[in-house]
Backbone as CSV, one residue per row, in Angstrom:
resi,resn,N_x,N_y,N_z,CA_x,CA_y,CA_z,C_x,C_y,C_z
1,MET,8.717,6.493,14.992,8.398,5.588,13.928,9.084,4.260,14.198
2,THR,8.406,3.187,13.852,8.954,1.843,13.983,8.819,1.148,12.640
3,VAL,9.916,0.576,12.162,9.898,-0.086,10.862,10.521,-1.477,10.980
4,PRO,9.847,-2.498,10.424,10.410,-3.846,10.485,11.421,-4.083,9.368
5,GLU,12.303,-5.032,9.640,13.324,-5.439,8.685,13.003,-6.865,8.232
6,ALA,13.073,-7.109,6.925,12.841,-8.454,6.388,14.105,-9.296,6.552
7,SER,13.999,-10.575,6.247,15.141,-11.486,6.389,16.301,-11.100,5.469
8,ASP,16.017,-10.360,4.389,17.084,-9.894,3.490,17.657,-8.544,3.925
9,ARG,17.279,-8.094,5.122,17.743,-6.863,5.765,17.169,-5.590,5.153
10,ARG,16.217,-5.711,4.236,15.574,-4.518,3.675,14.464,-4.061,4.598
11,LEU,14.349,-2.742,4.776,13.290,-2.184,5.610,11.963,-2.278,4.867
12,GLN,10.889,-2.424,5.622,9.563,-2.646,5.057,8.623,-1.484,5.387
13,PRO,8.622,-0.427,4.568,7.834,0.770,4.874,6.327,0.546,4.913
14,LEU,5.806,-0.434,4.190,4.365,-0.668,4.221,3.901,-1.293,5.527
15,ALA,4.832,-1.888,6.264,4.492,-2.510,7.547,4.948,-1.655,8.728
16,ALA,5.380,-0.444,8.462,5.887,0.439,9.508,4.743,1.103,10.270
17,VAL,5.078,1.606,11.446,4.144,2.396,12.256,4.691,3.819,12.262
18,TYR,3.892,4.752,11.787,4.324,6.138,11.619,3.702,7.053,12.659
19,CYS,4.454,8.074,13.075,3.968,9.107,13.990,3.541,10.313,13.164
20,ARG,2.511,10.981,13.597,2.043,12.171,12.872,3.101,13.267,12.806
21,ARG,3.922,13.364,13.836,4.878,14.479,13.883,5.970,14.390,12.817
22,ILE,6.099,13.264,12.130,7.133,13.151,11.093,6.572,13.357,9.688
23,ARG,5.300,13.718,9.585,4.688,13.931,8.260,5.470,14.909,7.404
24,GLY,5.874,16.026,7.984,6.610,17.034,7.217,7.921,16.503,6.672
25,ALA,8.645,15.772,7.498,9.921,15.197,7.068,9.714,14.176,5.956
26,ILE,8.679,13.391,6.074,8.402,12.391,5.037,8.014,13.069,3.737
27,ARG,7.138,14.048,3.816,6.730,14.770,2.594,7.926,15.423,1.912
28,ALA,8.787,16.049,2.696,9.961,16.720,2.121,10.868,15.722,1.406
29,ARG,11.111,14.567,2.007,11.971,13.546,1.385,11.323,12.950,0.147
30,LEU,10.011,12.737,0.178,9.331,12.170,-0.978,9.364,13.138,-2.161
31,ASP,9.292,14.440,-1.881,9.379,15.430,-2.956,10.746,15.380,-3.633
32,VAL,11.790,15.185,-2.858,13.162,15.173,-3.380,13.518,13.837,-4.034
33,ALA,13.068,12.752,-3.448,13.509,11.416,-3.872,12.525,10.726,-4.813
34,ALA,11.689,11.467,-5.488,10.762,10.911,-6.476,9.947,9.741,-5.910
35,SER,9.382,9.949,-4.756,8.482,9.022,-4.065,9.082,7.651,-3.727
36,LYS,10.352,7.618,-3.434,10.961,6.388,-2.920,10.704,6.380,-1.419
37,THR,9.842,5.482,-0.974,9.382,5.516,0.415,10.482,5.320,1.431
38,SER,11.505,4.565,1.097,12.565,4.317,2.079,13.572,5.464,2.171
39,SER,13.424,6.486,1.360,14.410,7.571,1.338,14.438,8.395,2.625
40,PHE,13.387,8.373,3.406,13.347,9.215,4.600,13.816,8.515,5.866
41,PHE,14.030,7.226,5.855,14.418,6.510,7.068,15.694,7.064,7.697
42,HIS,16.631,7.503,6.888,17.900,7.998,7.415,17.814,9.450,7.870
43,HIS,16.665,10.077,7.646,16.505,11.487,7.997,15.600,11.709,9.199
44,ILE,15.058,10.649,9.730,14.202,10.753,10.914,14.643,9.707,11.934
45,ARG,14.218,9.899,13.147,14.537,8.929,14.185,13.513,7.797,14.118
46,CYS,14.004,6.591,13.946,13.082,5.467,13.915,13.722,4.242,14.564
47,ARG,12.857,3.399,15.080,13.308,2.135,15.665,13.132,1.070,14.605
48,VAL,14.194,0.343,14.325,14.131,-0.759,13.381,13.979,-2.049,14.176
49,VAL,12.928,-2.800,13.864,12.737,-4.108,14.478,13.456,-5.088,13.560
50,ARG,14.604,-5.583,14.029,15.464,-6.447,13.218,14.823,-7.812,12.985
51,TRP,15.187,-8.417,11.853,14.608,-9.691,11.469,14.711,-10.766,12.557
52,PRO,15.853,-10.937,13.219,15.903,-11.994,14.242,14.818,-11.848,15.313
53,GLU,14.509,-10.619,15.684,13.458,-10.383,16.676,12.086,-10.773,16.119
54,ILE,11.852,-10.455,14.857,10.591,-10.806,14.209,10.462,-12.331,14.107
55,ALA,11.550,-12.989,13.728,11.541,-14.456,13.611,11.306,-15.116,14.972
56,ARG,11.935,-14.572,16.023,11.733,-15.127,17.372,10.279,-15.009,17.813
57,ALA,9.579,-14.012,17.279,8.162,-13.834,17.612,7.279,-14.828,16.863
58,GLY,7.893,-15.638,15.981,7.150,-16.691,15.311,6.722,-16.398,13.890
59,PHE,7.178,-15.296,13.327,6.789,-14.958,11.963,7.680,-15.652,10.942
60,SER,7.081,-16.040,9.841,7.793,-16.664,8.737,8.503,-15.595,7.917
61,ALA,9.552,-15.981,7.212,10.247,-15.050,6.315,9.325,-14.577,5.196
62,TRP,8.240,-15.297,4.976,7.306,-14.940,3.897,6.363,-13.811,4.273
63,ILE,6.447,-13.325,5.489,5.526,-12.271,5.929,5.619,-11.007,5.069
64,PHE,6.780,-10.751,4.488,6.967,-9.542,3.691,7.034,-9.816,2.189
65,VAL,6.505,-10.939,1.746,6.510,-11.252,0.315,5.703,-10.199,-0.425
66,ASN,6.243,-9.732,-1.523,5.611,-8.707,-2.336,4.651,-9.349,-3.337
67,MET,3.448,-8.827,-3.421,2.477,-9.336,-4.385,1.986,-8.184,-5.253
68,ASN,2.652,-7.988,-6.383,2.299,-6.909,-7.296,1.514,-7.382,-8.506
69,THR,1.559,-8.654,-8.790,0.906,-9.186,-9.986,0.092,-10.421,-9.612
70,PRO,-0.817,-10.826,-10.488,-1.540,-12.078,-10.233,-0.588,-13.272,-10.087
71,ALA,0.498,-13.289,-10.827,1.474,-14.377,-10.711,2.124,-14.380,-9.319
72,ASP,2.421,-13.185,-8.791,2.969,-13.092,-7.430,1.969,-13.637,-6.418
73,TYR,0.709,-13.310,-6.617,-0.348,-13.777,-5.715,-0.452,-15.303,-5.749
74,GLU,-0.428,-15.859,-6.942,-0.505,-17.319,-7.081,0.705,-17.997,-6.432
75,ALA,1.885,-17.422,-6.625,3.101,-17.986,-6.026,3.010,-17.940,-4.497
76,ALA,2.515,-16.844,-3.961,2.356,-16.735,-2.501,1.361,-17.769,-1.993
77,GLY,0.294,-17.988,-2.734,-0.685,-19.010,-2.342,-0.075,-20.391,-2.320
78,ARG,0.772,-20.705,-3.295,1.443,-22.004,-3.317,2.375,-22.145,-2.112
79,ILE,3.101,-21.078,-1.784,4.015,-21.100,-0.634,3.228,-21.318,0.649
80,LEU,2.143,-20.593,0.819,1.341,-20.717,2.040,0.737,-22.102,2.161
81,ASN,0.234,-22.648,1.069,-0.330,-23.998,1.117,0.741,-25.020,1.460
82,TYR,1.945,-24.796,0.977,3.051,-25.697,1.265,3.434,-25.617,2.745
83,GLU,3.444,-24.394,3.307,3.853,-24.224,4.702,2.795,-24.709,5.676
84,LEU,1.532,-24.735,5.263,0.474,-25.180,6.178,0.558,-26.640,6.334
């Protein structure tokens, strides 16, 4: 499994690459940890792609911005328009 790290050092499970062979471990951790997706990272072997490496590849810190609401979406649009 490979998981990226955001500029705030938090792991980003939605942008991770998962191997089929860890399905059982993930399911077991999700059952115990009330579906907290990051709960299994410490129980499986994974490569963390650290933020400096991601930034060197040319990605903006905004790549992992969370958009859960229409207001979040609008804010992200303003940020992107500003950066362009």
